N, C-alpha and C positions, 0 to 999 in steps of 0.2 A: 750463415751467409749462403748465397746461391752460387752453385758451380754448374755451368751449362744447363741452367733451368731446374736444378734439383737442390733442395735445401739440405745442407751438408752437416751443420753442427749447431749447437746452442749459440744464441746470440752472444757476441762478445763486444764490449765497448771499444777496445783498442783495434782500430782498423789495420794499422801497420806501425812499425817503429823502426828507427834507424839504429845504428850500432851504439849510439850514446843513450839509447832509451827514450828518444823523443817521439812523441805521438805524431803520426802522419795521417792526414785526412784523405779519404778516398776521393777520386775525381768523379764527378757526375757523368753518367754515360748517355743520358738523353738530352740533346742540346738543340732541338728544333725550336722555331720561333713562330708566334702568332704575329701576323702583320695586318694592316688595314685591308689589303687586297688579296692576301694569301700568297704573295710572292715570298721567296726565301728571304730569311732575315740574315743576321751576321754570320750564322752558321746553320747547317742542317738543310733539310728539304723544304720545299714549298708546299702549299696546299692548306695551310692552317690560317684561315681567314678569321678576322675578328667578327664574331657574331654573338648576339645575346642568347644565353641559354645553352650554348654548344659546349662549354668547357666547365670542368669541375676541379676544384682545388682541394687536394687531400693534405691535411695539416695535423700537427700535434701542438697543443698549447705549450708544452714544455720546451719545444724546439725553437731557439731564437731565429734560425734561418727560415723556418716556416712562418713564424710570427711576423717577420718583416713583410712577407708577401701578403699576409692578412691585413697588415697596416695599410699597405698601398691600396688594396681592394677597398678598404673603408674610406681612406682619404680621397680617392678618385671617384667615389660614388658608384662603385661597381657591385655593390652587394646584391642587387637584383639582376645583374648581368652574368655573374659567375657564381655558381653554387659552391658550397663548402661541405666537406665531410671531415669531422674531427675524430681522430683515432683515440683509443684508450691510452692514457698517459703512462701506465705501468708496462714497462718493457718485459716481454716474455722470452722464452727460449727460442721462439721463432720471430723475434722482433716485434714490430708494431702490430697490434690487434685491433679489430673493430668491436665496438660495443662493450658491454660489461662493466661500465663505470659511469657515474653521473656526469652528464655533459659530453659523453662520447657517443658517436653515431655508429649505427650498423652500416654496412656497405650495400646501399639499396640498388646500385647499378649492377653489381656482379654477384652479390650474395657471398662475397669472399669473407673468409675468417681472418686472414692475415694480409697485411699490405704486400708482402712478397708475391702473393698470388696475382696482383695487378702487374707486377714486373714481368712475370712469366706469361701473362696474357698478352702483354705488349711485345715480348720477345721470348719465345719458348726456350732459347739458349742463353738467357740472361745470366750473368755472373756478377758477383759482388754483393754489396749490402743494399737492402731495400729501404731507402731513406725518404724522409719528407723534407720539403714539400714535393708533391707530385701534381703537375698540371695535366689533366686528362682530357682528351678529345672524345666526346661521346659519339661523334659522327663516324670517325674512322676506327674507334675502339683501340686507341693506343695512347702512350705517354708522349706528350709534346715535349716536356722538359721537366727535369728534376733538379735544376740548379737555381737556387733562390736568387742569385744576382741577376740572372737572365730574366726570371719571372718578374722581378721588381721592375726592370726596364720595360718589359712587355706591357705590364699593367699600367705603367706610367704613360705610355703613348699609343699603343696599338688600337685602343678602343675609343679614341678621341672622336671618331665619327659616329659613334653610337651614344656614348654618355661619358662626359669628362667634366666634372664640376670641381675638381680639386687642384691643388698647386702643381706646377711642373717641378718634379722632384730631381730632375737632371737638366737644368737649364744650360744651354750651349755656352754661355759666357763663363760658367763656373765648372765646366766639364773637366778640364785638366786638374783643377784644384780638388774637385770631388774624387776623381780617380786616385790622386796621390794620397789623400787622407783616408779613403777607403782601404787602400792597400796597407797603409800603416796600421790602422785600427784592426783590420782583419788579422794580420800577422801577430801583432803584439798584444791585442786585447780580446777580440771576438774568439779567435782560435787559441789565444794565449792561455785563457782560463782552462780550456780543455787540455792543453799541453801540460799545464801544471797538475790538473786533476788526474790525468792518465799517464803521467810520467812513470817510467819504470826504473829510473835511477835518480839518486840524489842530485847529481849534476844537472840532469834535464829538468827536474822540478825547480831547482833554485834559478836556473836560467829563465824559465818561463815566468816564475813568480816575479822576478826582477822586471821583466818586460811589462807584465800586467800593471804593476803599480807605477812604473815610469809613465806608461800611457795614461793611466788615470790621473796622475799628478799633472801631466801636460794638459789634459782636457779640463781639469779643474782650474788651472791657470788661464787657459784660453777663454773660459767663461767669466773670469773675474771682472771683466770690463762692463758686465751687465748686458751683453748681447743675448738675445733670446735663443738663438740657434748657433750652430757652429760656424756658419758663414754670415752671421749677422741677422738681418731681419727676415731672410728667406729660409724656409724649411726645405731640406733636401734629403735625398736618400741616405746620405751620410749620417744624418741625425737619427734615422731609423736604425741604422747599423749600431750606432752607439747605444741607443735606448734599449734595444732588446737584451744587451748584455747587462746594462745597469739595472734593469728591472728584475733580473734574476740574481743579482749579485749577493744580496744579504740572505736570500732564501736558499740559495744552493751553492754558489761558488765560494763564498766566504768560509763555509763549514766543510761541506763535502769535498770540494776541490782544493781545500787548504790554501786558499787565497785570503789569508787571515791577518795581514798587517793591520787592517782597519776595515770597518764596515763602510758602506756607501753613505750611511747617515752621517759619518764623521767628515764627509766632504760636502760642505754646504752648497757650493755652486752646482756641483753635479746632481746633488739630491734635489735641489729646486728645479733644475733643468729637466730631470726625469719626470717630475710631477707636472711640469709645464706641458710636456709632450703627452703625458697620460691624460691631461685635461682636454686635449683636442678632440673634436667631434668623432666618435666612433672608435677611438683608440682603446679606451678602457675595456671594451668588449673583446679585444684581442688578447687581454691578459687574464689568466686564470691562475691565481696563486696556489689553489688546491691542486690543480693538475701539475703545475711546475714542481711543487715539493714532492707529490706522490710519484711523479715520473723520475726525477733525479735520484731520489732515495730508493727507487726500485732497482737501481743498478747494482747487481749482486757483487761485482768485482770491487766496488767501493763501499758497499753497505750490506754485508752478507746477512745481517739480522732482519733487514727490511724495515726497521723502526724509522718512522718519520718524525722529525722533531716537532714539538709543540709550537715553537716560535719560528720566525718573528711574528706571524699572525697578520702583519700588514706590511705594505711596501714602504 
């Protein structure tokens, strides 16, 4: 991780833990917003105006947080407005690396070798982990934001005056319900699988495991009435939050993270729902099973031999 702009140690998956061995996720340090006119958004400084070709999104296909930003970019028709750089899926001792793997890009903007170099370029005294996604401003040469929840909201609305041909993923009449379900899914499922996988005590693991499958059971029941999406006929950002965990479940979380009560395939409503979203225009391009498995199974703390399983081979 970075300490005052200097890389200090080999990359470690556990960012922090509490006294009971529960995994604690780092807070994202860059929280500026792109707005239609460049005015300050909900937090951060102003000056980041929505413009075609100005911004670049740095992502990893293995990362669910980065993938939901990619999904919004595709759904909103922004692929020719915001460029993308995909990092190497295999985590190194210095974190995310550029190039060196099929489907991974070199950093053509800066010639950087590792993602953490972008963080110190934006802030020479940066401390913490260098995570994806990163939304980079090529005009001012800095990171706008590295919090996926913010980036999803920005891409949903900020570029409407330039190009916006997709659904409103955060409609005002559903905002309160979306916020409530987002919070539940994040705590018990999206981050819950990580709390199970990176738990450092039996108590913490079993607690997280219970929450993960309680949430999956609840979502399986919610979809039992035949609704296409979580809130009925309308696709929202909450569906993207659920999808990114589901699409990685059998390939990574079931085995490597010990969330093994059952596979997603054993939950017919959720499995069909996942494929329904996967079939939406542009979404399949945001899912790379090879990168997902290569990335997760490169985590030495969980898989010291580096062996990548031969299955499941399909989603």
